[in-house]
C-alpha positions in Angstrom: 23.1 -16.4 14.2 19.5 -17.3 13.6 18.8 -13.8 12.3 21.7 -14.0 9.9 20.4 -17.3 8.6 16.9 -16.0 8.2 18.1 -12.9 6.4 20.3 -15.0 4.1 17.4 -17.4 3.3 15.1 -14.4 2.7 17.5 -12.8 0.3 18.1 -16.1 -1.5 14.3 -16.5 -2.0 14.1 -13.0 -3.3 16.9 -13.7 -5.8 15.2 -16.9 -6.9 11.9 -15.1 -7.3 13.5 -12.3 -9.3 15.0 -14.8 -11.6 11.6 -16.5 -12.0 10.0 -13.2 -13.0 12.7 -12.0 -15.4 13.6 -15.4 -16.8 17.2 -14.8 -16.0 19.3 -17.3 -14.3 20.6 -16.1 -10.9 24.2 -15.2 -11.6 25.4 -15.0 -8.0 27.1 -12.3 -6.0 27.6 -8.9 -7.7 25.5 -9.6 -10.8 22.1 -8.2 -9.7 21.3 -4.5 -9.8 21.1 -3.3 -6.2 17.9 -1.3 -6.7 16.1 -4.3 -8.3 17.2 -6.5 -5.4 15.8 -4.0 -2.9 12.6 -3.7 -4.9 12.3 -7.4 -5.0 12.8 -7.7 -1.3 10.2 -5.0 -0.7 7.7 -6.6 -3.1 8.2 -10.0 -1.6 7.8 -8.7 1.9 4.7 -6.8 0.8 3.2 -10.0 -0.7 3.8 -11.7 2.7 2.2 -8.8 4.6 5.4 -7.7 6.2 6.5 -4.1 6.3 10.2 -3.7 6.4 11.9 -0.6 7.8 13.5 0.0 4.5 10.0 0.3 2.9 9.4 3.6 4.5 12.3 5.2 2.6 10.9 4.7 -0.9 7.2 5.5 -1.2 8.0 8.8 -2.9 10.6 7.2 -5.1 8.0 4.7 -6.3 5.5 7.5 -6.8 8.0 9.2 -9.1 8.9 5.9 -11.0 6.3 3.1 -11.0 3.5 5.5 -9.9 4.4 8.4 -12.2 1.5 7.7 -14.5 -0.9 8.2 -11.5 0.8 11.1 -9.8 -1.3 13.8 -11.4 -4.6 12.0 -10.8 -3.7 11.4 -7.2 -2.8 15.1 -6.6 -5.9 16.3 -8.5 -8.1 14.0 -6.4 -6.5 15.2 -3.1 -7.3 18.8 -4.0 -10.8 17.9 -5.2 -11.8 16.3 -1.9 -9.7 18.3 0.5 -7.3 15.5 1.4 -3.9 16.6 2.8 -1.2 16.7 0.2 0.3 13.3 -0.7 -2.0 11.4 1.7 -3.9 9.7 -1.1 -0.7 9.0 -3.0 0.9 7.5 0.1 -2.3 5.4 0.7 -2.1 4.2 -2.9 1.5 3.1 -2.3 0.5 1.3 0.9 -2.2 -0.5 -1.0 -0.5 -1.4 -4.2 3.2 -0.3 -4.2 2.2 0.9 -7.7 3.0 -2.6 -8.9 1.5 -3.3 -12.3 0.4 -6.8 -11.3 -1.7 -5.4 -8.5 -3.0 -2.4 -10.5 -4.1 -4.6 -13.4 -5.8 -7.2 -11.1 -3.4 -10.1 -11.8 -2.5 -10.1 -8.1 -5.5 -9.9 -5.6 -5.5 -9.6 -1.9 -6.8 -12.5 0.3 -9.9 -10.3 0.9 -10.5 -9.9 -2.8 -9.2 -6.4 -3.1 -7.9 -5.3 -6.5 -6.4 -2.4 -8.3 -4.2 0.6 -7.4 -6.5 1.5 -4.4 -7.2 -2.2 -3.4 -11.0 -1.9 -3.6 -13.1 -4.9 -2.8 -15.7 -5.0 -5.5 -18.4 -6.8 -3.4 -18.3 -3.9 -0.9 -18.0 -1.2 -3.5 -20.0 -2.3 -6.5 -20.3 1.2 -8.1 -16.7 1.5 -9.2 -14.3 -0.4 -11.5 -11.3 -0.9 -9.3 -9.2 -1.9 -12.3 -9.6 1.5 -13.9 -7.0 3.5 -12.1 -8.5 7.0 -12.7 -12.0 5.8 -11.6 -10.5 3.9 -8.6 -8.4 6.9 -7.5 -11.4 9.3 -7.6 -13.6 6.8 -5.8 -11.0 6.2 -3.1 -10.5 9.9 -2.6 -14.2 10.6 -2.2 -14.5 7.6 0.1 -11.5 8.7 2.3 -13.0 12.2 2.5 -16.3 10.8 3.5 -14.6 8.7 6.2 -12.8 11.9 7.4 -16.2 13.7 7.7 -17.6 10.7 9.6 -14.7 10.3 12.1 -13.3 13.8 12.3 -9.6 12.8 12.0 -7.4 11.6 9.2 -6.0 8.9 11.5 -9.4 7.3 12.0 -10.3 7.8 8.3 -7.2 5.9 7.3 -8.0 3.1 9.9 -11.5 2.9 8.5 -10.2 2.7 4.9 -8.1 -0.3 5.9 -10.4 -2.1 8.4 -13.9 -0.7 7.7 -16.0 2.0 9.3 -18.1 -0.4 11.3 -15.0 -2.0 12.8 -13.5 1.3 13.7 -16.7 2.4 15.4 -16.7 -0.9 17.4 -13.1 -0.3 18.3 -13.9 3.3 19.5 -16.7 1.8 21.7 -14.3 -0.8 23.1 -16.1 -3.7 21.5 -13.3 -4.7 19.2 -9.5 -4.8 19.4 -7.7 -2.9 16.7 -5.5 -5.3 14.6 -1.8 -4.5 14.4 -2.0 -4.2 10.7 -4.5 -1.4 11.0 -2.5 0.4 13.7 0.6 0.2 11.6 -1.3 1.2 8.4 -2.4 4.6 9.7 0.7 5.2 11.7 3.1 4.5 8.8 1.1 6.7 6.4 0.9 9.6 8.8 4.6 9.3 9.8 5.7 9.4 6.2 3.7 12.5 5.7 5.2 14.1 8.9 1.7 14.3 10.4 1.8 12.1 13.5 -1.7 11.6 14.7 -3.9 13.9 12.6 
């Protein structure tokens, strides 16, 4: 019962939020496009830092729709830096969901990360994170450098999310890996069919 009430409240909040964004009045049952409701639920959950099981189904759909303008740059950067096919694209989706408000910097993370690759300018001053082409190339080079440092894509992804110093401390048993970081690398690798790589 509590789960049903929570789900109903969650869907109601999403419908309200969608009407706020579009300026449309919520029309009630049957009026909303199902795909836009699912996108709204996913975006709202993403803003809250919650990964829903349904999110895993659509990263490639988003790459071909909202992310279509970046698909070529992502693939070119993967080849340039020897990154497994679609890994950088999947990472970009994990970071920004290819949402325009995140890519253009309107929406920032609590840590101050901005842009398609969610780069924190104070830690990476040599790149304009709001320039998608520049951010994608920088993130590709950075991820490849992390791979060379750690010797596995799993650890490279963890370091992209949590920082190389934190991953080193975790490897040494000094720090505990956050659930967010564990899920981050696991979800990306699972979507690519790579398991632990």
